[in-house]
Short mmCIF file of the C-alpha atoms (twelve columns), coordinates in Angstrom:
data_MODEL
# 
_entry.id   MODEL 
# 
loop_
_atom_site.group_PDB 
_atom_site.id 
_atom_site.type_symbol 
_atom_site.label_atom_id 
_atom_site.label_alt_id 
_atom_site.label_comp_id 
_atom_site.label_asym_id 
_atom_site.label_seq_id 
_atom_site.Cartn_x 
_atom_site.Cartn_y 
_atom_site.Cartn_z 
_atom_site.pdbx_PDB_model_num 
ATOM 1  C CA . GLN A 1  -135.808 70.628  212.880 1 
ATOM 2  C CA . GLU A 2  -138.043 68.592  215.194 1 
ATOM 3  C CA . ARG A 3  -136.801 70.643  218.128 1 
ATOM 4  C CA . HIS A 4  -137.682 73.853  216.273 1 
ATOM 5  C CA . VAL A 5  -141.169 72.551  215.484 1 
ATOM 6  C CA . ARG A 6  -141.649 71.574  219.131 1 
ATOM 7  C CA . GLU A 7  -140.477 75.021  220.295 1 
ATOM 8  C CA . MET A 8  -142.781 76.815  217.850 1 
ATOM 9  C CA . THR A 9  -145.695 74.601  218.886 1 
ATOM 10 C CA . ASN A 10 -145.099 75.452  222.534 1 
ATOM 11 C CA . TRP A 11 -144.874 79.144  221.631 1 
ATOM 12 C CA . LEU A 12 -148.153 79.021  219.689 1 
ATOM 13 C CA . VAL A 13 -149.904 77.174  222.523 1 
ATOM 14 C CA . ALA A 14 -148.677 79.803  224.989 1 
ATOM 15 C CA . LYS A 15 -149.863 82.648  222.746 1 
ATOM 16 C CA . ASN A 16 -153.235 80.952  222.294 1 
ATOM 17 C CA . LYS A 17 -153.649 80.643  226.071 1 
ATOM 18 C CA . GLU A 18 -152.596 84.275  226.489 1 
ATOM 19 C CA . ILE A 19 -155.206 85.458  223.982 1 
ATOM 20 C CA . GLU A 20 -157.873 83.245  225.536 1 
ATOM 21 C CA . ALA A 21 -157.099 84.661  228.994 1 
ATOM 22 C CA . SER A 22 -157.235 88.195  227.587 1 
ATOM 23 C CA . VAL A 23 -160.629 87.579  226.007 1 
ATOM 24 C CA . ASN A 24 -161.916 86.136  229.275 1 
ATOM 25 C CA . ASP A 25 -160.558 89.153  231.180 1 
ATOM 26 C CA . MET A 26 -162.169 91.535  228.692 1 
ATOM 27 C CA . LEU A 27 -165.515 89.767  229.017 1 
ATOM 28 C CA . ALA A 28 -165.258 89.800  232.823 1 
ATOM 29 C CA . VAL A 29 -164.767 93.568  232.746 1 
ATOM 30 C CA . ILE A 30 -167.701 94.021  230.383 1 
ATOM 31 C CA . VAL A 31 -170.023 91.792  232.430 1 
ATOM 32 C CA . SER A 32 -169.062 93.406  235.736 1 
ATOM 33 C CA . PHE A 33 -169.512 96.971  234.460 1 
ATOM 34 C CA . PRO A 34 -172.352 98.625  236.374 1 
ATOM 35 C CA . LEU A 35 -175.333 99.497  234.198 1 
ATOM 36 C CA . ASP A 36 -178.409 101.601 234.809 1 
ATOM 37 C CA . SER A 37 -181.490 99.597  235.702 1 
ATOM 38 C CA . HIS A 38 -183.170 100.322 232.355 1 
ATOM 39 C CA . ILE A 39 -180.232 98.893  230.337 1 
ATOM 40 C CA . ARG A 40 -180.250 95.193  229.644 1 
ATOM 41 C CA . GLY A 41 -177.040 93.350  230.595 1 
ATOM 42 C CA . ILE A 42 -175.030 91.143  228.277 1 
ATOM 43 C CA . SER A 43 -176.490 87.699  227.694 1 
ATOM 44 C CA . GLU A 44 -174.667 84.380  227.874 1 
ATOM 45 C CA . SER A 45 -175.268 83.856  224.151 1 
ATOM 46 C CA . GLU A 46 -173.445 87.119  223.348 1 
ATOM 47 C CA . ILE A 47 -170.475 86.010  225.451 1 
ATOM 48 C CA . ILE A 48 -170.404 82.722  223.550 1 
ATOM 49 C CA . LYS A 49 -170.497 84.615  220.233 1 
ATOM 50 C CA . VAL A 50 -167.524 86.775  221.241 1 
ATOM 51 C CA . LYS A 51 -165.502 83.727  222.292 1 
ATOM 52 C CA . ALA A 52 -166.458 81.933  219.084 1 
ATOM 53 C CA . HIS A 53 -165.295 84.949  217.061 1 
ATOM 54 C CA . TYR A 54 -161.860 84.910  218.701 1 
ATOM 55 C CA . ASN A 55 -161.597 81.124  218.288 1 
ATOM 56 C CA . TRP A 56 -162.489 81.450  214.595 1 
ATOM 57 C CA . SER A 57 -159.961 84.266  214.160 1 
ATOM 58 C CA . MET A 58 -157.225 82.190  215.785 1 
ATOM 59 C CA . TYR A 59 -158.085 79.229  213.561 1 
ATOM 60 C CA . GLN A 60 -157.984 81.432  210.436 1 
ATOM 61 C CA . SER A 61 -154.596 82.851  211.466 1 
ATOM 62 C CA . LEU A 62 -153.127 79.395  212.000 1 
ATOM 63 C CA . LEU A 63 -154.597 78.143  208.734 1 
ATOM 64 C CA . ALA A 64 -153.164 81.077  206.775 1 
ATOM 65 C CA . ALA A 65 -149.733 80.651  208.390 1 
ATOM 66 C CA . THR A 66 -149.743 76.920  207.669 1 
ATOM 67 C CA . LYS A 67 -150.740 77.451  204.023 1 
ATOM 68 C CA . ARG A 68 -148.058 80.108  203.603 1 
ATOM 69 C CA . SER A 69 -145.448 77.803  205.128 1 
ATOM 70 C CA . LEU A 70 -146.464 74.871  202.938 1 
ATOM 71 C CA . CYS A 71 -146.350 77.056  199.819 1 
ATOM 72 C CA . ARG A 72 -142.813 78.135  200.687 1 
ATOM 73 C CA . VAL A 73 -141.759 74.517  201.222 1 
ATOM 74 C CA . LYS A 74 -143.333 73.612  197.884 1 
ATOM 75 C CA . ASP A 75 -141.515 76.489  196.169 1 
ATOM 76 C CA . ARG A 76 -138.182 75.368  197.622 1 
ATOM 77 C CA . LEU A 77 -138.740 71.743  196.640 1 
ATOM 78 C CA . SER A 78 -139.873 72.537  193.125 1 
ATOM 79 C CA . ALA A 79 -137.211 75.106  192.331 1 
ATOM 80 C CA . ARG A 80 -136.563 75.161  188.632 1 
ATOM 81 C CA . LEU A 81 -133.329 75.911  186.899 1 
ATOM 82 C CA . LEU A 82 -133.363 79.207  185.066 1 
ATOM 83 C CA . PRO A 83 -132.743 79.017  181.320 1 
ATOM 84 C CA . ASP A 84 -129.359 80.319  180.143 1 
# 
């Protein structure tokens, strides 16, 4: 079981890094896109907001998965016998 937890942790870390790299790539494309002179470029604060949004979304996903997993463990541990 510890090996499985370690493997899943490594998988989640890899996925997190993959998503982070994708967000950075997306932002690089957006920032480097040529704009007309009368259009204001993207600000550093907007880039920070986008990264914060993806970080928050990742946190919420992990929290939901953890809660779901703990509820299933609780259900298994507190299984009740059905009445005859």
